[in-house]
C-alpha positions in Angstrom: 31.2 -148.5 -49.6 28.9 -146.5 -47.2 31.8 -143.9 -46.1 32.8 -143.0 -49.9 28.6 -142.3 -50.1 28.8 -140.3 -47.0 32.2 -138.4 -48.7 30.2 -138.1 -51.7 26.8 -136.5 -49.9 29.4 -134.1 -47.9 31.3 -132.9 -51.0 28.1 -132.4 -52.7 26.5 -130.1 -50.0 29.9 -128.1 -49.2 30.0 -127.8 -53.2 26.3 -126.3 -53.1 27.0 -123.9 -50.3 29.8 -122.5 -52.0 28.2 -122.2 -55.2 24.8 -120.5 -52.8 28.0 -118.2 -51.4 29.6 -117.0 -54.6 25.7 -116.6 -55.7 25.1 -114.2 -53.1 27.9 -112.3 -53.5 27.5 -111.7 -57.1 24.0 -110.3 -56.4 25.2 -108.1 -53.6 27.8 -106.9 -56.2 25.8 -106.6 -59.0 22.8 -104.4 -56.9 24.1 -101.1 -56.2 22.5 -99.1 -53.0 19.3 -97.7 -53.6 19.5 -94.0 -54.6 19.0 -91.5 -51.4 19.1 -88.4 -53.2 17.5 -87.1 -56.5 19.9 -85.9 -59.2 21.3 -83.0 -60.0 18.1 -79.9 -60.9 19.0 -78.4 -64.1 17.1 -79.0 -67.5 18.7 -77.2 -70.7 16.2 -75.9 -73.6 16.9 -74.6 -77.1 15.4 -71.3 -77.5 16.3 -70.2 -81.3 20.1 -69.6 -81.0 20.0 -69.2 -76.9 20.3 -72.3 -73.9 17.8 -71.7 -71.4 19.0 -73.4 -68.5 16.2 -74.1 -65.7 18.0 -74.5 -62.2 16.0 -75.9 -59.4 16.2 -73.6 -56.1 14.2 -76.3 -53.7 10.2 -76.5 -53.1 7.8 -75.1 -50.3 4.8 -76.2 -49.0 2.2 -73.6 -49.6 -1.2 -73.7 -47.4 -4.5 -74.2 -49.9 -5.7 -71.3 -47.3 -3.6 -69.1 -48.7 -5.1 -69.0 -52.3 -8.0 -66.3 -52.9 -11.3 -65.7 -55.0 -12.8 -69.1 -54.7 -14.8 -71.3 -52.5 -12.3 -73.5 -50.3 -14.0 -76.4 -51.7 -13.8 -75.7 -55.6 -9.9 -75.3 -54.8 -9.5 -78.4 -53.0 -11.4 -80.2 -56.1 -8.6 -78.6 -58.4 -5.9 -79.3 -56.3 -7.3 -82.9 -56.5 -7.6 -83.4 -60.0 -3.7 -83.0 -60.0 -3.3 -85.0 -56.9 -2.2 -82.0 -54.6 -4.5 -82.5 -52.5 -3.3 -83.0 -48.8 -3.0 -81.7 -45.1 0.3 -80.6 -45.6 0.2 -78.1 -48.0 1.4 -78.1 -51.8 4.7 -78.9 -52.9 5.5 -75.7 -55.0 9.2 -75.9 -56.6 11.1 -72.4 -56.8 12.9 -72.3 -59.9 15.3 -69.8 -61.9 16.5 -69.6 -65.3 19.8 -69.3 -66.7 19.9 -67.5 -70.5 23.2 -68.3 -72.6 23.6 -66.6 -75.4 25.8 -64.3 -77.4 28.3 -62.4 -75.3 25.9 -62.3 -72.2 24.9 -65.2 -69.4 22.3 -64.2 -67.6 20.3 -65.6 -64.3 16.4 -64.5 -63.9 15.9 -65.3 -60.1 18.7 -66.0 -57.7 16.5 -68.6 -55.2 15.8 -68.4 -51.6 19.3 -69.1 -50.0 18.7 -69.7 -46.4 15.6 -67.2 -45.8 13.3 -70.3 -46.2 14.8 -73.2 -44.8 16.5 -76.4 -45.8 14.1 -77.3 -48.4 15.6 -74.2 -50.8 18.8 -72.9 -51.4 20.1 -75.6 -54.0 20.1 -73.0 -57.5 24.1 -72.5 -56.8 24.7 -76.0 -56.5 23.1 -77.0 -59.4 24.5 -73.6 -61.8 27.5 -76.0 -61.2 26.3 -79.3 -61.8 24.9 -77.6 -64.9 28.5 -76.8 -66.2 28.5 -72.7 -65.1 30.3 -71.2 -62.1 28.2 -68.2 -60.3 31.3 -65.9 -61.3 30.6 -65.8 -64.9 27.4 -64.6 -64.9 27.1 -61.2 -66.1 23.6 -60.2 -65.1 20.6 -61.1 -63.0 17.1 -60.1 -63.7 14.8 -60.1 -60.2 11.4 -60.6 -61.8 10.4 -58.9 -58.2 12.0 -59.0 -54.8 10.4 -61.2 -52.9 13.1 -63.5 -50.4 12.7 -66.4 -52.7 13.8 -64.6 -55.6 16.6 -62.6 -54.2 18.0 -63.8 -51.1 20.6 -66.3 -53.0 22.3 -63.2 -54.4 24.2 -63.2 -51.3 26.0 -65.7 -49.1 26.0 -66.3 -45.4 28.8 -63.8 -44.8 26.9 -61.4 -46.9 28.8 -61.3 -49.3 27.6 -61.5 -53.4 27.6 -64.8 -54.9 28.0 -63.5 -58.1 30.8 -61.2 -58.2 30.9 -60.3 -61.3 27.0 -59.8 -62.1 25.4 -56.6 -62.4 21.9 -56.7 -60.8 18.5 -55.4 -62.5 15.2 -54.5 -60.8 12.0 -52.9 -61.7 12.0 -49.0 -60.3 8.4 -49.5 -58.8 9.9 -53.0 -56.8 13.0 -51.1 -55.8 10.8 -47.8 -54.6 8.7 -50.0 -52.5 10.8 -52.9 -51.0 13.9 -50.1 -50.2 11.4 -47.6 -48.6 11.5 -48.0 -44.9 7.9 -46.5 -44.4 6.5 -49.2 -47.0 8.2 -51.7 -44.1 6.6 -50.0 -41.1 3.2 -49.6 -43.0 3.3 -53.3 -44.3 1.4 -56.2 -42.9 3.4 -57.7 -39.9 3.9 -61.1 -42.0 4.9 -59.4 -44.6 7.5 -56.6 -42.8 10.5 -59.3 -42.8 10.4 -59.0 -46.5 11.8 -55.9 -46.7 15.0 -56.7 -44.5 15.9 -59.3 -46.6 15.4 -57.4 -49.8 18.2 -54.6 -48.4 20.5 -57.3 -47.4 20.5 -59.2 -50.7 21.1 -56.1 -52.6 23.6 -54.3 -50.4 26.9 -55.8 -51.4 25.6 -55.2 -55.2 24.5 -51.6 -54.8 27.5 -50.6 -52.3 29.7 -51.8 -55.8 27.1 -49.7 -58.2 26.1 -52.8 -59.8 22.4 -52.5 -58.5 20.3 -50.7 -61.3 16.6 -50.3 -61.9 14.6 -50.0 -65.1 11.9 -48.4 -66.5 8.8 -49.8 -68.3 9.9 -50.0 -72.3 13.4 -50.7 -71.7 15.4 -53.3 -73.3 17.8 -54.9 -71.1 21.4 -56.5 -71.2 21.4 -59.6 -74.3 18.5 -57.7 -76.0 15.8 -59.1 -73.4 12.6 -57.4 -73.4 10.2 -56.1 -70.1 6.8 -57.2 -69.9 5.5 -55.5 -66.9 3.2 -58.2 -65.1 2.3 -56.0 -61.7 0.4 -56.7 -59.2 1.8 -60.0 -56.9 4.5 -57.0 -56.0 4.3 -53.4 -57.3 6.9 -54.0 -60.4 6.9 -57.5 -61.0 8.0 -57.8 -64.3 8.3 -60.6 -67.1 11.1 -61.6 -69.6 10.7 -61.8 -73.0 13.6 -63.7 -74.9 13.2 -63.4 -78.9 15.7 -65.7 -80.6 15.2 -65.9 -84.0 11.6 -67.2 -84.5 11.0 -68.4 -81.1 10.0 -66.4 -78.1 10.0 -67.6 -74.0 8.2 -65.7 -71.8 10.3 -66.0 -67.6 7.0 -64.4 -66.0 7.9 -65.2 -62.8 5.1 -65.2 -60.4 2.3 -65.2 -62.4 1.0 -68.6 -61.2 1.8 -70.0 -57.6 -0.1 -73.1 -57.9 -0.8 -74.6 -61.3 -3.8 -76.8 -60.2 -5.9 -73.8 -59.7 -4.8 -70.9 -61.5 -4.6 -71.9 -65.1 -7.9 -73.3 -64.7 -9.0 -70.3 -62.7 -6.9 -67.3 -63.0 -9.2 -65.2 -60.8 -7.6 -67.1 -58.2 -5.1 -64.6 -56.3 -2.7 -65.5 -53.6 -2.4 -64.1 -49.9 1.8 -62.5 -50.8 -0.4 -60.6 -53.6 0.0 -56.4 -53.0 -2.6 -55.8 -55.2 -5.0 -58.7 -55.7 -7.0 -57.0 -58.4 -4.4 -56.0 -60.5 -2.5 -59.5 -59.9 -5.3 -61.0 -61.5 -5.2 -58.7 -64.1 -1.7 -59.2 -65.5 -2.4 -63.2 -65.3 -5.2 -62.9 -67.7 -3.8 -61.0 -70.1 -0.2 -63.0 -70.0 -2.2 -66.1 -69.8 -4.0 -64.9 -73.1 -1.2 -63.1 -75.0 0.8 -67.2 -74.4 -2.2 -69.0 -75.7 -2.7 -66.8 -78.8 0.8 -66.3 -79.9 2.1 -69.9 -78.6 5.2 -68.5 -76.7 7.2 -70.7 -74.5 6.9 -69.8 -70.7 8.7 -70.4 -68.2 7.5 -70.2 -64.2 9.4 -69.9 -61.2 6.3 -71.5 -59.5 5.4 -74.3 -62.2 6.8 -78.1 -61.5 10.3 -78.6 -62.7 11.8 -77.7 -64.9 8.8 -75.4 -65.2 9.3 -75.1 -69.5 6.2 -75.2 -71.3 3.5 -73.7 -73.3 -0.3 -72.5 -72.4 -3.2 -73.5 -74.0 -7.2 -72.2 -74.0 -9.4 -74.7 -72.2 -12.8 -74.4 -71.0 -13.0 -71.2 -69.1 -9.4 -70.7 -68.3 -6.5 -72.3 -69.7 -3.9 -75.4 -69.1 0.0 -76.3 -68.9 1.7 -77.6 -71.8 4.7 -79.3 -70.1 8.1 -79.3 -72.2 9.3 -83.1 -73.0 12.6 -84.7 -72.3 14.6 -84.9 -75.3 17.9 -83.6 -77.1 18.9 -80.1 -77.1 18.9 -79.3 -80.2 16.9 -81.2 -83.1 19.3 -84.3 -84.2 21.6 -83.9 -81.4 22.7 -86.4 -79.1 20.0 -87.2 -76.0 22.6 -87.0 -73.5 26.3 -85.7 -73.0 29.3 -87.7 -72.3 
């Protein structure tokens, strides 16, 4: 009797142990490892009959001390309102935009590639993740010729990343950034930017695929030019009109969204002409808010798409919401 009882108890213990091991194994199989990388950085937005795809190149940490025209204490207060105050700088996105419509595939700004370290240089990977290939791009429009907007034009070997594309930039920007005299006269901290611009454009210029435009020109795809100088001499924004909708891709009108929407008078140390940059920002914000345009910003939080509305003495940013690409469509592709 005792032997039978002991045998039954042992059998129950073994059964419980086996159950526990099975449950543990099932749990281990049922819960995948925690993700270690973010999802691909692209976002599609319909603008009339066109599809505009935001492409995330990465981010840079901007020191609040770079912002000018406002007391440091007020800048910190504004940053704190958007939970951006910190000792290691403000995380600032770097975005490009792909415009797909008609017979054109147009990229606005090409990202930083290797020019600014490992947190950037992901635009082409995200372009591929979005279902496109660099060789399908026929036009690249540069809002301006800073490294985080054009270094992505070339590979580490100096070859054109977009082998079929013609690259366009404002004549005023080309005259400045490709001028050895301007490079020699520039502040030392900015001097390297000139060499980066020349290297990025070289393979396109050598093949006759770098062109400049003047004020008032219409570019491939019917895209209009809105001159917004100040940040650089030829800084330009690009206006896409498709049906009843308009989208302004405005480059570097805003660097610090937590500060410059509320206080458009704030400039940044990188501005070649800070006073003119402020005037351009004020004019663009007023027009975008008044006309209800979609806007896309190179340094707005990814995907950098949304609208602007007046608020107090400045403006507020209203970001796009995730949803179907077009009304009535499926939320996700399969």
